[in-house]
C-alpha positions, 0 to 999 in steps of 0.5 A: 251345826245347830240342832236346837238342843239345849242341855237343860234338866227336865225339872227346870220348866216345871219349877218355873211354872210352879214358882210363877203360880205361887207368885200369882197366888201370893200377889192375889192374897196380898192385894185382897188382904191389903184392900180389906185392911184399909177399908176398916177404918173405925175412927174416920167417920167420927173424925169427919163429923167433928171436922164438918162441925168445926167448919160450921157445915152442920149445926150442933143438933145435927152433930149430936144426932149423927154422933148418936147414930154412929154410936160414939 
């Protein structure tokens, strides 16, 4: 007859909960760390400025002014 008893150590449930909590914290850490690492691209604004100048979207005076503002 089925009694609903499953012979399992009492530590199994708390271990699973602890592993789940650690996995959630690790996932949040890696997601936040990955986002901040991608958002700090120092060379990209100057590259965009050079590309716009090469395509003729901005004049040489605009290029020089914006380059000065970028600090390059």
